Every structure is written in C-alpha cells, then in structure tokens.
LONU-598437 format. One line per 10 residues: their letters; for each residue x, y, z of N, C-alpha, C. Coordinates in Angstrom, 3 decimals, always signed. Example, Ala and Ser with C-alpha at 12.3 -4.5 7.8 and 13.67 -1.06 7.14 Angstrom:
LONU-598437
AS) +13.190/-5.690/+7.800/+12.300/-4.500/+7.800/+13.200/-3.300/+7.800 ~ +12.850/-2.250/+7.080/+13.670/-1.060/+7.140/+12.900/+0.030/+7.870
END
This chain:
LONU-598437
MEAQKPKAAQ) -103.340/+29.602/+4.526/-102.702/+29.483/+5.780/-102.103/+27.724/+6.020 ~ -100.979/+28.129/+5.884/-99.602/+26.684/+6.757/-100.219/+25.656/+7.966 ~ -100.229/+25.143/+8.395/-100.784/+24.451/+8.870/-99.629/+24.762/+10.621 ~ -100.049/+24.660/+11.008/-99.244/+24.563/+12.477/-98.778/+23.610/+12.748 ~ -97.578/+22.726/+12.681/-96.771/+21.654/+13.381/-96.447/+21.652/+14.593 ~ -97.704/+20.673/+15.645/-97.387/+20.928/+16.772/-95.980/+20.519/+17.783 ~ -96.120/+21.469/+18.477/-94.798/+20.345/+19.525/-94.303/+19.723/+19.874 ~ -93.309/+19.018/+19.834/-92.918/+17.562/+20.187/-93.424/+17.448/+22.648 ~ -93.581/+17.086/+22.850/-94.521/+16.906/+24.523/-92.913/+17.234/+25.007 ~ -92.193/+17.882/+25.665/-90.966/+17.724/+26.048/-90.620/+16.107/+27.180
PSSKKNAPGI) -89.594/+15.753/+27.218/-89.110/+14.261/+28.284/-88.712/+15.101/+29.563 ~ -89.030/+14.620/+30.625/-88.727/+15.130/+31.903/-87.656/+14.920/+31.815 ~ -86.393/+15.824/+32.625/-84.789/+15.446/+32.347/-84.548/+14.083/+33.749 ~ -85.792/+14.038/+34.785/-85.380/+13.385/+36.155/-85.146/+11.688/+34.743 ~ -84.155/+11.266/+35.508/-83.939/+9.608/+35.284/-84.821/+8.565/+36.110 ~ -86.155/+8.417/+35.030/-87.111/+7.082/+35.226/-86.279/+5.956/+35.232 ~ -84.897/+5.285/+35.098/-84.462/+4.399/+34.953/-83.358/+4.671/+35.218 ~ -82.653/+4.760/+36.761/-81.206/+4.909/+36.892/-79.991/+4.111/+36.158 ~ -79.220/+3.855/+36.377/-78.562/+3.033/+36.634/-77.125/+3.153/+36.051 ~ -75.821/+1.545/+36.057/-74.597/+2.006/+35.983/-74.529/+2.517/+33.999
KNAAWVIVIC) -74.121/+3.911/+33.137/-73.957/+3.938/+32.043/-72.701/+3.897/+31.522 ~ -71.930/+3.435/+32.379/-69.992/+2.371/+31.582/-70.226/+1.241/+32.671 ~ -70.515/-0.075/+31.631/-70.538/-0.964/+32.950/-68.891/-1.429/+33.306 ~ -67.655/-0.969/+32.021/-66.735/-1.409/+31.851/-65.670/-0.647/+33.059 ~ -66.491/-0.064/+34.154/-65.755/+0.413/+35.024/-65.952/-1.134/+36.118 ~ -67.403/-1.810/+36.424/-67.376/-2.609/+36.708/-66.559/-3.399/+36.552 ~ -66.699/-3.820/+35.353/-66.140/-4.912/+34.886/-64.258/-4.618/+35.897 ~ -63.835/-3.711/+35.306/-62.043/-3.237/+36.151/-62.433/-3.368/+37.462 ~ -63.502/-2.971/+38.048/-63.001/-3.182/+39.756/-63.413/-4.693/+40.460 ~ -64.779/-5.041/+39.011/-64.884/-6.802/+39.883/-63.239/-6.760/+40.015
LCIAVCLFIF) -62.643/-6.935/+38.265/-60.705/-7.354/+38.552/-60.044/-7.333/+39.220 ~ -59.620/-6.108/+40.075/-59.336/-6.136/+41.423/-59.470/-6.640/+42.356 ~ -61.293/-6.569/+42.179/-61.652/-7.146/+43.809/-61.253/-8.897/+43.609 ~ -60.773/-9.741/+42.857/-61.468/-10.869/+42.446/-59.693/-11.271/+42.499 ~ -59.126/-10.636/+41.749/-57.232/-9.959/+42.033/-56.945/-10.399/+43.666 ~ -57.188/-9.106/+44.498/-57.074/-9.338/+46.013/-57.622/-10.440/+46.737 ~ -58.494/-10.661/+46.335/-59.113/-11.939/+46.907/-58.790/-13.423/+46.885 ~ -58.034/-13.575/+45.198/-58.088/-13.953/+44.873/-55.820/-14.721/+45.742 ~ -55.485/-13.534/+45.647/-54.244/-13.110/+46.336/-53.864/-13.099/+47.526 ~ -54.669/-12.308/+48.309/-54.911/-11.952/+49.971/-55.281/-13.131/+51.038
WFGNDMHFDE) -55.997/-13.474/+49.908/-57.213/-15.057/+50.783/-56.858/-16.444/+50.585 ~ -57.731/-16.316/+49.108/-57.308/-17.852/+48.927/-55.934/-18.192/+48.955 ~ -55.039/-17.108/+48.422/-53.734/-17.820/+48.560/-53.089/-17.557/+50.303 ~ -53.400/-17.084/+51.353/-53.229/-17.086/+52.244/-52.573/-18.390/+52.637 ~ -51.296/-17.980/+54.168/-50.356/-19.061/+54.039/-50.949/-20.643/+55.171 ~ -52.285/-19.156/+56.098/-52.889/-20.297/+56.898/-54.182/-21.213/+56.160 ~ -53.924/-21.447/+54.904/-55.218/-22.757/+54.347/-54.449/-23.211/+53.973 ~ -52.810/-23.371/+53.938/-52.341/-24.674/+53.325/-51.665/-25.100/+54.685 ~ -50.738/-26.730/+54.397/-50.499/-26.946/+55.243/-48.899/-26.995/+55.024 ~ -47.820/-27.548/+55.767/-46.395/-26.942/+55.295/-46.046/-27.410/+54.065
DGHPQNLWGT) -46.393/-29.044/+53.587/-46.187/-29.032/+52.179/-47.142/-28.199/+50.733 ~ -47.905/-27.349/+51.583/-48.529/-26.348/+50.415/-49.543/-26.929/+50.184 ~ -49.950/-28.288/+50.926/-51.716/-28.756/+50.081/-52.623/-28.380/+50.919 ~ -53.559/-27.290/+49.857/-55.104/-26.915/+51.540/-55.546/-27.377/+51.833 ~ -55.327/-27.137/+52.955/-56.565/-27.643/+54.220/-58.051/-27.335/+54.044 ~ -58.237/-26.245/+53.490/-59.748/-26.337/+53.215/-59.878/-25.438/+51.756 ~ -61.345/-25.258/+51.888/-61.794/-25.081/+50.450/-61.478/-23.636/+49.402 ~ -60.794/-23.203/+50.571/-60.105/-21.622/+50.104/-59.226/-21.864/+49.326 ~ -58.186/-22.623/+50.302/-56.961/-23.189/+49.579/-57.274/-23.889/+48.650 ~ -58.520/-24.977/+48.252/-58.251/-25.166/+47.176/-58.749/-24.517/+46.095
IYKGGIIVPI) -59.693/-23.487/+46.641/-59.791/-22.859/+45.191/-59.120/-22.170/+44.335 ~ -57.446/-22.135/+45.569/-56.417/-21.065/+45.176/-55.563/-22.039/+43.633 ~ -55.364/-23.203/+44.058/-55.253/-24.650/+43.413/-55.858/-24.512/+42.251 ~ -57.698/-23.855/+41.571/-57.945/-23.853/+40.727/-56.628/-22.178/+38.951 ~ -55.812/-22.027/+40.207/-54.745/-21.371/+39.074/-55.265/-20.193/+38.492 ~ -54.382/-19.747/+37.745/-54.845/-18.119/+37.058/-56.365/-18.000/+36.431 ~ -56.908/-18.741/+36.181/-58.067/-18.464/+35.481/-59.061/-18.536/+36.681 ~ -58.557/-18.937/+37.927/-59.731/-18.429/+38.868/-60.217/-16.840/+38.975 ~ -59.558/-15.936/+39.155/-59.792/-15.186/+38.940/-59.810/-14.230/+37.924 ~ -60.472/-14.449/+36.736/-61.040/-14.029/+35.623/-62.079/-14.834/+36.162
LQTLFLTVIV) -62.472/-15.887/+36.009/-63.909/-16.223/+36.209/-64.585/-15.569/+37.358 ~ -63.734/-15.468/+38.602/-64.021/-14.214/+39.454/-64.791/-13.603/+39.824 ~ -64.602/-12.834/+38.232/-64.106/-11.352/+37.962/-65.633/-11.093/+36.927 ~ -66.008/-12.432/+36.129/-66.719/-12.279/+35.617/-68.072/-12.125/+36.910 ~ -68.463/-13.882/+37.102/-69.060/-13.765/+38.651/-69.744/-12.778/+39.465 ~ -68.891/-11.720/+39.382/-69.421/-10.734/+40.876/-69.940/-9.420/+39.222 ~ -69.204/-9.183/+37.923/-69.999/-8.481/+36.992/-71.017/-8.834/+36.924 ~ -71.486/-10.376/+37.235/-72.653/-9.995/+37.049/-73.658/-9.978/+38.183 ~ -73.450/-10.724/+39.012/-74.095/-10.190/+40.452/-74.390/-8.438/+40.330 ~ -73.300/-7.722/+40.391/-73.181/-6.013/+40.575/-74.270/-5.861/+39.294
LAVERGIALS) -74.411/-6.133/+38.162/-75.278/-5.641/+36.562/-76.259/-6.156/+37.286 ~ -76.622/-7.585/+38.037/-78.141/-7.727/+38.410/-78.484/-7.263/+38.956 ~ -78.012/-6.420/+40.309/-78.402/-5.513/+41.533/-78.826/-4.808/+41.126 ~ -77.737/-3.533/+40.152/-77.854/-2.747/+39.000/-79.401/-2.747/+38.961 ~ -79.472/-3.943/+37.427/-80.675/-4.174/+36.474/-81.372/-3.827/+38.081 ~ -81.910/-4.098/+39.119/-82.473/-4.172/+40.184/-83.118/-3.454/+40.240 ~ -82.414/-2.727/+40.562/-82.707/-0.686/+41.373/-83.696/-0.530/+40.029 ~ -83.155/-0.316/+38.517/-82.976/+0.222/+37.883/-84.565/+0.163/+37.383 ~ -84.722/-1.267/+37.385/-86.159/-1.680/+37.082/-87.532/-1.031/+38.046 ~ -86.873/-1.309/+39.467/-87.771/-1.199/+40.619/-87.798/+0.516/+39.775
AAKGKGNIAN) -87.046/+1.209/+39.847/-87.343/+2.823/+39.928/-88.023/+3.139/+38.979 ~ -88.208/+2.222/+37.331/-89.002/+2.602/+35.959/-89.897/+1.599/+36.532 ~ -90.386/+0.719/+37.827/-91.697/+0.664/+36.894/-92.923/+1.658/+38.009 ~ -92.342/+2.141/+38.904/-92.836/+3.286/+39.907/-92.962/+3.200/+41.291 ~ -93.940/+3.889/+42.015/-93.659/+4.114/+42.542/-95.043/+2.793/+43.580 ~ -96.256/+2.087/+42.451/-97.244/+1.631/+42.805/-97.326/+0.352/+41.726 ~ -98.288/-0.638/+41.635/-98.346/-1.752/+41.189/-98.981/-1.239/+39.813 ~ -98.420/-1.967/+38.699/-98.524/-1.282/+37.449/-99.638/-1.767/+36.908 ~ -100.520/-2.899/+37.585/-101.747/-3.216/+36.757/-102.916/-2.395/+37.385 ~ -102.294/-2.387/+38.978/-103.990/-0.765/+39.027/-103.253/+0.462/+38.755
FVAAVKKCLE) -101.732/+0.988/+37.834/-102.080/+1.761/+37.834/-102.965/+1.844/+36.357 ~ -101.865/+1.284/+35.617/-102.991/+0.417/+34.198/-104.847/+0.904/+34.087 ~ -104.901/+0.280/+35.096/-106.384/+0.364/+34.920/-107.064/+1.691/+35.974 ~ -106.382/+2.251/+36.444/-106.338/+3.483/+37.091/-106.417/+5.147/+35.747 ~ -106.068/+4.420/+35.276/-105.929/+5.381/+33.563/-106.533/+5.475/+32.972 ~ -107.287/+4.184/+32.356/-107.660/+3.568/+31.375/-109.505/+4.140/+32.100 ~ -110.130/+4.225/+33.157/-111.137/+4.440/+33.773/-110.860/+5.752/+33.484 ~ -109.754/+6.368/+34.414/-110.209/+8.296/+33.707/-110.333/+7.614/+32.695 ~ -109.500/+7.757/+31.604/-109.744/+8.048/+30.056/-110.839/+7.482/+29.443 ~ -111.025/+6.903/+30.443/-113.745/+5.929/+30.054/-114.446/+7.681/+30.475
NKDIAGARAL) -114.117/+8.461/+31.265/-114.226/+9.225/+32.296/-113.486/+11.139/+31.534 ~ -112.548/+10.863/+30.064/-112.468/+12.264/+29.770/-111.863/+13.138/+31.026 ~ -111.281/+12.369/+31.646/-110.611/+12.570/+32.706/-109.025/+12.817/+32.400 ~ -108.611/+13.498/+31.667/-107.297/+13.394/+31.387/-106.498/+14.186/+32.334 ~ -107.284/+15.140/+33.218/-105.384/+15.998/+35.101/-105.830/+15.137/+35.976 ~ -107.242/+13.795/+35.281/-107.163/+13.027/+36.675/-105.722/+12.093/+36.336 ~ -105.639/+12.241/+34.717/-104.580/+10.425/+34.220/-103.670/+10.802/+34.756 ~ -103.196/+12.583/+34.614/-102.006/+13.180/+34.553/-101.265/+12.707/+36.451 ~ -102.581/+12.918/+36.962/-102.171/+13.198/+37.485/-101.696/+11.909/+38.783 ~ -102.634/+11.112/+38.420/-102.035/+9.755/+38.654/-100.371/+9.206/+37.843
CAKQQGSVAA) -100.419/+10.215/+36.817/-98.382/+9.893/+36.311/-97.555/+10.112/+37.363 ~ -98.066/+11.646/+38.134/-97.076/+12.243/+38.521/-96.880/+11.523/+39.618 ~ -97.982/+11.113/+40.369/-97.650/+9.746/+40.923/-97.359/+9.176/+41.751 ~ -97.206/+7.915/+40.250/-96.305/+6.648/+39.464/-95.427/+7.055/+39.689 ~ -94.942/+7.310/+39.400/-93.461/+8.133/+38.338/-93.016/+7.119/+37.685 ~ -91.296/+6.874/+37.645/-90.917/+5.910/+36.699/-91.064/+5.779/+35.010 ~ -90.952/+4.859/+34.138/-91.087/+4.932/+32.874/-92.646/+5.097/+32.358 ~ -93.210/+4.215/+33.032/-94.181/+3.201/+32.068/-95.099/+5.283/+32.297 ~ -95.098/+5.296/+33.970/-95.662/+6.775/+33.802/-95.479/+8.256/+32.611 ~ -94.304/+8.176/+32.546/-93.165/+9.553/+31.731/-94.260/+8.751/+30.646
VVDSALIRYE) -94.123/+7.944/+29.918/-94.336/+7.643/+28.884/-96.043/+7.774/+28.643 ~ -96.692/+8.125/+29.953/-98.401/+8.234/+29.505/-98.521/+9.612/+29.735 ~ -98.055/+10.193/+30.514/-97.801/+11.284/+30.965/-97.220/+12.134/+29.476 ~ -96.419/+11.927/+29.006/-96.509/+12.521/+27.770/-97.142/+11.764/+26.268 ~ -98.147/+11.039/+26.488/-98.966/+11.080/+24.730/-100.314/+12.001/+25.699 ~ -100.749/+12.058/+27.250/-101.731/+12.103/+27.540/-101.439/+14.172/+27.039 ~ -99.873/+14.664/+27.110/-99.255/+16.040/+26.768/-99.946/+16.163/+25.460 ~ -99.527/+15.414/+24.257/-100.080/+15.176/+23.079/-101.554/+14.986/+23.250 ~ -101.976/+14.558/+24.222/-103.589/+14.371/+23.934/-104.037/+15.735/+23.942 ~ -103.739/+16.376/+24.919/-104.254/+17.727/+24.823/-104.268/+18.378/+24.159
EMDKNTVLTK) -102.870/+18.394/+23.323/-102.559/+19.659/+22.299/-103.236/+18.904/+20.730 ~ -103.824/+17.829/+21.635/-104.396/+17.472/+19.694/-106.104/+18.296/+19.962 ~ -106.098/+17.698/+21.575/-107.599/+18.336/+21.632/-108.063/+19.334/+21.430 ~ -106.760/+19.920/+21.756/-107.682/+22.059/+21.123/-106.757/+22.226/+20.188 ~ -106.307/+21.467/+19.410/-105.879/+21.814/+17.461/-107.068/+21.954/+16.929 ~ -106.927/+23.328/+16.368/-108.089/+23.011/+15.876/-107.726/+23.100/+13.462 ~ -106.504/+22.672/+13.069/-106.125/+23.183/+12.453/-105.622/+21.485/+11.487 ~ -105.287/+20.708/+12.034/-105.495/+19.292/+12.031/-106.613/+19.020/+11.771 ~ -107.031/+17.753/+10.553/-108.037/+16.573/+10.846/-107.865/+15.960/+11.779 ~ -109.271/+14.955/+11.983/-108.771/+13.853/+12.405/-108.279/+13.298/+12.333
EQKIANLQKQ) -108.091/+12.403/+11.345/-106.315/+11.402/+11.015/-105.420/+11.895/+11.451 ~ -105.294/+13.329/+10.720/-103.779/+13.316/+11.157/-103.115/+13.807/+12.962 ~ -104.587/+13.870/+13.755/-104.304/+14.285/+15.144/-103.871/+13.178/+16.023 ~ -104.144/+11.477/+15.383/-104.239/+10.205/+15.695/-102.880/+9.788/+15.243 ~ -102.354/+10.174/+14.086/-101.067/+9.470/+13.958/-99.867/+10.461/+14.507 ~ -100.434/+12.008/+14.737/-99.311/+12.533/+15.686/-99.738/+11.884/+17.448 ~ -101.095/+11.538/+17.713/-100.886/+10.945/+18.752/-100.275/+9.450/+19.276 ~ -100.528/+8.510/+18.293/-99.107/+7.309/+17.659/-97.795/+7.618/+17.847 ~ -97.792/+8.381/+16.900/-96.463/+9.261/+16.893/-95.120/+9.240/+18.494 ~ -96.062/+10.166/+19.288/-95.622/+10.348/+20.507/-95.575/+9.537/+21.473
VEEATALEMP) -96.713/+8.633/+20.931/-96.775/+7.116/+22.098/-95.082/+6.336/+21.890 ~ -95.276/+5.568/+20.198/-93.739/+5.696/+19.475/-92.573/+6.355/+20.569 ~ -92.886/+7.835/+19.697/-91.652/+7.884/+20.715/-91.468/+7.957/+21.848 ~ -91.982/+8.422/+22.704/-91.356/+8.282/+23.855/-90.982/+7.209/+24.363 ~ -91.873/+5.948/+24.438/-91.266/+4.312/+24.435/-90.137/+4.065/+24.359 ~ -89.907/+4.364/+22.513/-87.913/+4.365/+22.295/-87.240/+5.044/+22.929 ~ -87.375/+6.116/+23.796/-86.729/+6.970/+24.908/-86.532/+6.336/+25.587 ~ -87.485/+5.860/+26.445/-87.331/+4.816/+27.766/-86.809/+3.368/+27.309 ~ -86.961/+2.474/+26.517/-86.754/+1.344/+26.486/-84.625/+0.836/+26.090 ~ -84.420/+1.971/+25.952/-83.296/+1.806/+26.358/-82.462/+1.134/+27.664
TLQQNLPIIA) -82.906/+3.245/+28.275/-82.529/+2.862/+29.948/-83.157/+1.822/+30.354 ~ -84.096/+0.867/+30.197/-84.919/-1.069/+30.718/-83.706/-1.343/+30.070 ~ -83.040/-2.265/+28.869/-82.239/-3.032/+28.098/-80.534/-2.668/+28.845 ~ -80.478/-1.615/+29.137/-79.007/-1.321/+29.468/-78.460/-2.302/+30.772 ~ -77.091/-2.355/+30.055/-76.325/-3.190/+31.210/-77.103/-4.878/+30.709 ~ -78.263/-5.572/+29.728/-78.599/-6.660/+29.504/-77.516/-6.997/+28.927 ~ -77.448/-6.879/+27.495/-76.526/-7.534/+27.008/-75.476/-8.159/+27.487 ~ -74.769/-7.505/+28.495/-73.434/-7.701/+29.467/-73.742/-8.790/+30.145 ~ -74.753/-9.331/+30.774/-75.491/-9.831/+31.227/-75.430/-11.133/+30.692 ~ -76.158/-11.050/+29.574/-76.256/-12.391/+28.823/-74.311/-12.539/+27.582
TMTTLGTLVG) -73.616/-11.435/+27.429/-71.998/-12.415/+27.224/-71.939/-13.632/+28.392 ~ -71.693/-13.080/+29.503/-71.460/-13.536/+30.706/-71.922/-14.743/+31.036 ~ -73.145/-15.578/+29.957/-73.965/-16.432/+29.674/-72.880/-17.351/+29.374 ~ -72.251/-16.717/+27.828/-71.813/-17.744/+27.237/-69.754/-17.892/+27.224 ~ -69.895/-16.735/+28.186/-68.350/-16.579/+28.268/-68.157/-17.131/+29.117 ~ -68.596/-16.470/+30.869/-68.567/-17.553/+32.042/-68.510/-18.776/+31.481 ~ -69.054/-19.556/+30.477/-68.716/-21.068/+30.963/-67.639/-21.607/+29.975 ~ -67.667/-20.291/+29.058/-66.573/-20.653/+27.822/-65.552/-20.451/+28.952 ~ -64.503/-19.905/+29.231/-63.949/-19.549/+30.270/-62.886/-20.870/+31.334 ~ -64.882/-21.105/+31.924/-64.832/-22.107/+32.832/-64.005/-23.525/+32.005
LLGTVIGMIK) -64.288/-23.575/+30.275/-63.792/-24.641/+30.079/-62.719/-24.620/+29.681 ~ -62.104/-23.394/+29.182/-61.181/-23.411/+29.403/-59.933/-23.671/+30.441 ~ -60.422/-23.567/+31.473/-59.462/-23.593/+32.878/-59.663/-25.571/+33.175 ~ -60.995/-25.940/+32.560/-60.998/-26.952/+33.021/-59.344/-27.736/+32.163 ~ -59.974/-27.191/+31.105/-58.411/-28.459/+29.796/-57.101/-27.838/+30.075 ~ -57.186/-26.753/+30.813/-55.495/-27.263/+31.411/-55.605/-27.535/+32.536 ~ -56.570/-28.027/+33.651/-56.376/-28.035/+34.636/-55.963/-29.974/+34.056 ~ -57.186/-30.425/+33.438/-57.120/-31.982/+33.006/-55.105/-32.441/+32.074 ~ -55.089/-31.204/+31.446/-53.092/-31.227/+30.403/-51.922/-30.653/+31.713 ~ -52.183/-30.336/+33.132/-51.738/-30.795/+33.850/-51.964/-32.153/+34.519
SFQALSQSGA) -53.106/-32.823/+34.639/-53.334/-33.803/+35.236/-52.123/-34.898/+34.223 ~ -52.125/-34.467/+33.457/-51.727/-35.787/+32.553/-50.648/-36.065/+32.368 ~ -50.169/-34.957/+32.376/-48.596/-34.198/+32.921/-48.166/-34.905/+33.694 ~ -48.734/-34.751/+35.119/-48.277/-35.526/+35.856/-48.243/-37.147/+35.888 ~ -49.207/-37.953/+35.302/-49.592/-39.107/+35.023/-48.721/-40.043/+33.950 ~ -47.895/-38.729/+33.088/-47.141/-39.300/+31.952/-45.791/-39.485/+32.681 ~ -45.283/-38.677/+33.634/-43.473/-38.908/+34.306/-42.939/-40.117/+34.110 ~ -42.174/-40.538/+33.841/-41.348/-42.124/+34.747/-41.494/-42.051/+35.430 ~ -41.690/-43.544/+36.014/-41.308/-43.533/+37.708/-43.135/-43.421/+37.542 ~ -42.484/-43.446/+38.847/-44.331/-43.338/+39.975/-44.373/-41.785/+38.887
PDSTELSTGI) -46.256/-41.356/+39.424/-47.177/-40.180/+39.571/-46.841/-39.205/+40.392 ~ -46.382/-37.853/+40.090/-46.522/-36.641/+41.167/-47.840/-36.716/+41.660 ~ -48.498/-37.498/+42.795/-49.545/-37.433/+43.293/-50.388/-36.042/+43.429 ~ -49.025/-35.062/+43.807/-49.336/-33.719/+44.712/-49.666/-32.927/+43.110 ~ -48.876/-32.693/+41.597/-48.644/-32.678/+40.618/-50.637/-33.053/+40.027 ~ -50.326/-33.896/+40.229/-52.082/-34.547/+39.056/-53.865/-33.649/+40.235 ~ -53.310/-33.734/+41.554/-54.501/-33.406/+42.067/-54.403/-32.341/+41.792 ~ -52.582/-31.197/+42.037/-53.555/-30.010/+41.436/-54.479/-29.282/+40.380 ~ -53.911/-30.524/+39.132/-54.780/-30.551/+38.333/-56.034/-30.458/+38.199 ~ -56.188/-31.556/+38.782/-57.812/-32.004/+39.329/-58.322/-30.586/+40.037
SEALINTAFG) -57.887/-30.698/+40.761/-58.212/-29.165/+41.312/-58.653/-28.332/+40.642 ~ -57.829/-27.384/+39.399/-58.392/-26.690/+38.825/-58.961/-26.786/+37.142 ~ -59.174/-27.895/+37.113/-59.780/-28.578/+36.854/-61.141/-28.008/+36.523 ~ -61.775/-29.100/+37.771/-63.024/-29.059/+39.356/-63.157/-27.631/+38.898 ~ -62.766/-26.642/+40.018/-62.715/-25.863/+40.627/-63.305/-24.444/+39.519 ~ -62.488/-24.379/+38.369/-62.806/-23.251/+36.759/-63.960/-24.107/+36.599 ~ -64.762/-25.470/+36.651/-65.794/-25.593/+36.030/-66.712/-25.804/+37.240 ~ -66.752/-25.344/+38.148/-67.533/-24.737/+39.605/-67.710/-23.361/+38.574 ~ -67.049/-22.752/+38.953/-67.050/-21.529/+38.849/-67.946/-20.898/+37.231 ~ -67.334/-21.437/+36.126/-67.903/-21.181/+34.434/-69.564/-21.670/+35.164
IATGAFAVIF) -69.612/-23.412/+35.286/-71.271/-23.017/+35.737/-72.247/-22.540/+36.342 ~ -71.737/-21.336/+38.022/-72.190/-20.936/+38.557/-72.612/-19.647/+37.847 ~ -71.292/-19.017/+37.119/-71.446/-17.755/+36.059/-72.453/-17.869/+35.506 ~ -72.072/-19.026/+33.966/-73.684/-19.164/+33.496/-75.375/-19.163/+34.273 ~ -75.250/-19.564/+35.027/-75.934/-20.367/+35.665/-77.289/-19.090/+35.893 ~ -76.313/-18.085/+36.890/-76.624/-16.770/+37.803/-77.073/-15.646/+36.073 ~ -75.986/-15.960/+35.213/-76.364/-14.267/+34.342/-77.983/-15.379/+33.253 ~ -77.820/-16.494/+32.657/-79.145/-17.600/+32.510/-80.514/-16.455/+33.113 ~ -80.620/-17.389/+34.435/-81.240/-16.801/+35.064/-81.646/-15.001/+35.139 ~ -81.080/-14.478/+35.375/-80.463/-12.863/+36.094/-81.240/-12.232/+34.402
YNYYTNKIDN) -81.013/-12.515/+33.681/-80.926/-12.267/+32.438/-83.121/-12.836/+31.458 ~ -83.082/-13.905/+31.685/-84.140/-13.952/+31.769/-85.485/-13.485/+33.003 ~ -84.566/-13.315/+33.675/-85.680/-12.484/+34.680/-86.237/-11.017/+34.470 ~ -84.999/-10.109/+34.328/-85.220/-8.903/+33.673/-86.035/-8.412/+32.181 ~ -85.318/-9.363/+31.229/-85.809/-9.596/+30.075/-87.820/-9.820/+29.913 ~ -88.021/-10.829/+31.132/-89.542/-11.319/+31.787/-90.111/-9.630/+32.635 ~ -89.398/-8.400/+32.859/-90.212/-7.806/+33.527/-90.064/-6.541/+32.339 ~ -89.248/-6.197/+31.731/-88.985/-5.291/+30.558/-90.128/-5.290/+29.860 ~ -90.752/-6.874/+29.535/-91.646/-7.252/+28.613/-93.026/-6.555/+29.575 ~ -93.095/-6.737/+30.659/-93.967/-6.201/+31.276/-94.641/-5.320/+31.126
LTYAIDEIGF) -93.464/-4.718/+30.847/-93.466/-2.731/+30.911/-94.109/-2.432/+30.301 ~ -93.098/-3.226/+29.204/-93.548/-2.502/+27.704/-94.855/-3.022/+26.992 ~ -95.478/-4.494/+27.782/-96.924/-3.886/+27.863/-97.370/-2.812/+28.685 ~ -96.994/-3.106/+29.522/-98.190/-1.890/+30.595/-98.210/-0.320/+28.758 ~ -96.916/+0.112/+29.299/-97.245/+1.104/+27.686/-97.853/+1.040/+26.713 ~ -98.356/-0.336/+25.846/-98.312/-0.937/+24.502/-99.554/-0.192/+24.912 ~ -100.322/-1.148/+26.380/-101.783/-0.828/+26.541/-101.968/+0.128/+26.645 ~ -101.652/+0.494/+27.547/-101.800/+2.331/+28.504/-102.514/+3.673/+26.465 ~ -100.934/+2.997/+26.069/-100.924/+3.456/+24.750/-102.395/+4.182/+23.456 ~ -102.289/+2.438/+23.339/-103.549/+2.024/+22.509/-105.141/+2.524/+23.137
SIVQTFAATH) -105.322/+2.695/+24.456/-106.320/+3.030/+24.855/-106.671/+4.963/+24.612 ~ -105.319/+4.957/+24.611/-105.214/+6.923/+25.301/-105.715/+7.116/+23.171 ~ -105.296/+5.942/+22.656/-104.982/+6.530/+20.969/-107.010/+5.932/+20.709 ~ -107.691/+5.081/+21.117/-108.561/+4.805/+21.024/-109.418/+5.669/+21.770 ~ -109.211/+6.236/+22.358/-110.258/+6.807/+23.400/-110.500/+8.015/+22.423 ~ -109.102/+8.769/+22.037/-109.178/+10.171/+21.448/-110.224/+9.643/+19.762 ~ -109.883/+8.718/+19.220/-110.362/+8.386/+18.451/-112.037/+8.492/+18.277 ~ -112.398/+7.642/+19.219/-113.670/+7.494/+20.130/-114.632/+9.006/+20.439 ~ -113.939/+9.649/+20.770/-114.343/+10.760/+21.167/-114.438/+12.629/+20.562 ~ -113.939/+11.488/+19.465/-113.461/+13.759/+18.438/-113.882/+13.293/+17.095
END
C-alpha cells in the first residue's frame, strides 16, 4: 500500500503583516509633495526681501537649489516607509506580548494541550501565531497518521515550520531594502548638492574685481542645506533600518523557539 502524503496546512488568507506592496508610488507621491513644497512654500516671496535675499530658514532652504526637492523626496520616503513598517510589524507581532505568548504555548505543549495552544494562536494573531498555528495543524495531522514512521513525521513537522516561516519572512522585510538604500543614496545626493554649491561659491570668488557676495552666499547656502538634508536622510534611514531589523530578528527568534519546542515535544511523546 502506497503511503499517503499528508496535505500541507492551509495558510490563512488574512494578511498577518499588511503593508505597501509597491513602494514606487510612495516615491512618486513624495516627489510631488517635495516639488510643491519647494516651489510654493520655500520659494514664496514672503520669505525673501526686495533684493531676493532669504529672510528666514524657509528662504534659506530654497536657496539650496534644485537638489533640495530630490533630498526632500528621499527624506519623506524614509519617513513614510518607516511609519508603514512600524504599523506592519506591530500587526505581525500580534495583540499580546510575544514573550508571554511563547511561554504560554510552550506550557500548553508540555501539557499536550494542542487545542489550547491553537486557541492562544487565534487570540494572539500576527505572523508568529500564524506560523505556530500552521505547525500545530501539522502536529495534529502527524499525531493521527498511522502510515508514516516517527522520523518521517518529525521531518514533515520541521518542514512545515520552515515553509510557514519562509512565507511570512518576505512580508516582514518588505520595503526595508529601500530604507537601506536611502542610507547611502541620501548621503551621496547630499554630497552632490554640496559639491554643486561649492562650485558656485568658487565661481563667485573667481570673478574679476570684487567677488559677488550674493552669488557667494547662495553657493554656500546651497552647499550647507544639501549637506544637512543628506545627513538627516542618511541618519534617519540607518536608525529606522536597524530598529526594524532588530524587531524582525526578535520575531524570527520567537518563531524558531516555538518551532523547536513543537518538534521536540512531538519527538518526546511519540
């Protein structure tokens, strides 16, 4: 008689880590906002005197030149995607404390209370609970299976944990590579704006006779403003990327811990 291959546990259709699927639209929208801010707010006449000199910080930012909207786009993109990842990872974590959830599930496993463990998953929700519930469904299937050997059952259980984890990980890490890219891109674009501003400053100094103080100050402003925006973009991107990477590592560790407990419990009781 041919051994019947167990059916894979069906994953929930509900998104455990919702988020923005196409970050290109975020960049486009942020670009539109940045351009509008640059033209209609930073470049507003009320921020300049009659000679065109900036009277406040907004006017000074406008003097940063055409690179400023690009840097603002990168900065806004980092902020938007950071908020999006925060919401998504909060949903992935679930409703309760992960450490308490892990401890409660392990206690249920020690008492061989699979139904209780699944009830905890339904209450917790999120990516960790989804992986655990998927493994528990396979646990029950292997418990009732009388065809496969113990080693095959354990292998199937381990495979289910790995497959469920692999399905959840992309949603957890979604858009983080873009934030990581902004870390370098923001700094490089800011450096480009700085170089352009310094070129203008040296051009003003190289003029015959007395240097044009307006052109000189404009070049310096452009250099400093772009430097500031570039550093701010890179700094925020690094902070958010490392913070969310650490949160994902904690979720992954929780999944690995419970997955190992499920497999070990099955091996010890069968």
